[in-house]
N, C-alpha and C positions, 0 to 999 in steps of 0.2 A: 499561203493557205488562206482562204477567205474566212471573214466573220461566221459565215454560215455553216461552213465545215467544221470551225473551231468550235461552235456552239453544239453542232451534233456530236462530235467527238466527246467534249464535255458532257452532254447528256447520257452518252452510251457509257462513259466511265463510270457515272453515278449510278447508273441501272445496275451494272456489274457489281459495284461497291454494296449496293443495299442488301443483297442476300447475304454477303459475307457478314456485314454488321449483325443480321440477324441470328446467323448460326454461332455468333462469338459467344451467346449467353447458356448459361449452364441451362439444361433443358433434362426432360424425360424422355427417354426412348420411345416409349408407349404413350401417347397423350390422351387415350380414354381408356375407361374400364367401367363395368356396370357395377351398380351398387349391389352389396351383398356379396361381393366377390374376393377371391384372393387376389391380391395385385402384387407382382414382381416392378418395383421401381428400380428402374437404371438411370442414376444421374449421370449425365455426360457432361464432363469437364473440358470444354475444348483449348483452353489456354491458361497461362498464368495470370498474374496482375502487372500490367505495364511492363512486361518482358521479364517480370521476375518467378521464382519457380514457386510452384504450390506446394505449401508445407502442410496445410489441414484442411479438409473439408468437413464442415457440421452441417447437418438437417434437422431442421426442427419438425417433429412428427405431429401433423394435425391430429386434434381431437376427432375422436372417432375411427380413426384408422390404428386398429388394434392387432395384437399378437405378432409384433414387429420382431422379425430376426433379420440381423444383418449378415451379409457376405464377409467373412475376412478377406484379405487382400495380403498376398505376399509382400513381405517388406513394408507392410503399413501395421502400426498399432491401432486397434480398434477400441473406443470408448463408448460405453452405452450408458445413458443418462436414463433412470427409471422415476417414476412419481404417479400419484393417483391421477385419475381421469376426473373431469367436472361431474361426470355420471357414470351410471354402470352400463355395460353394455353386455348382450346375449352371445355368447360363443359355443356352439355345440352344445346348449342346453345348459351352460354354467355361467354365472355371473360374472363379469369381468369388471375390476374397479380400478385396477392399476396396470402400469405397462410402461412401454418404453416412450420416452418424451422427447430425446433427442441422440443422435449418433454422430459419431465423428471419427474421421480417420486422419491419423497423422503420419507422414511419411515426406517423399520428395518426388514430385512431378515437375522435371523442368518445362519451361514455357514453350519449347519446340514440340513437346508432345502432348497427346490428347489420353485420358484415361476415364473410365467408368466406376462407379460406386454402386453397390447394388444393396437392396433390402426388400424385403416382402413382408406383408400383414394382409389384414382383411379390413375392407372397406365395409363398414357398418351400414345400417338403414338409415344413420344420422345424414347420410349425403344422400340428395334427391337427385333424380335424373334431371338434366337440364344445368345443373351447378358444376361448378370448377372448385377443385380442393388444391389447396396450395401448399408448397413444401419448401419453406424458405431455406436458404443456404445461403452459409457464410463461408468465403474462401480467404483463408490466411496465407499469406506470401512471404518470402524473404525479403530483408530488411523492413520488417513491418507494416508492407502493404496488404491492405485487405479489400476485398470486393464483396459488397452485401447485396445477395441477389434475393432481395426480401420485398421488394415491390408488389403489392396485392392491388389490382386495379379497382379504383372506386366505381361505382355505379354508372354505367354509361362509357366506360372506358374498356381497353383491352390491354393486355401485356405488350403489345406493340407502341403503346403512348408511353411506356417507361425505360429508362437507360437501364435499369438493375431489376427486370421483373423475376418475381419469384416461380420457378417451375410449378406449372399447373397440370392437371389433371382434369379432364372432362368426364363427368359422370353421365353414362349411358343407362336406359333401361335394361334391365336383366333381359336375357334372351326367353323365348317361351316355349 
């Protein structure tokens, strides 16, 4: 085989591998939602940690995402951490000053399988159209392995610039 053919095969292999690595991150199923809406977050966990089974998935709830309710999963233990918000928010005419700050599901997800972790809440007016809201996730695995999907892009960067990006939700203008 000539060097040119080998180089072409190598380039093709890299192109095929690139989408796979992008899909290896913990992501949100729906990548955009309007400000002021109720949003159903579906965290997709495509693998364990370096071949080890996932034992716990923790997600930090961003300030301004309120009235959070998680979906229980059969065979998993759900823990809900609540606390005070930095400010109060209006929800259907009532002032809300505290709520869910973190969710965690504990169970066993072998590396060979994929699963989803679901919760919903309200995106307050704290989120402006054109911005991205991040939901940092920590994935704890068998053998003490941990993957921290917590990197939030700095100005001028995107999630693609990071090895462990936090799942992001793009805020769009409400429908008129």
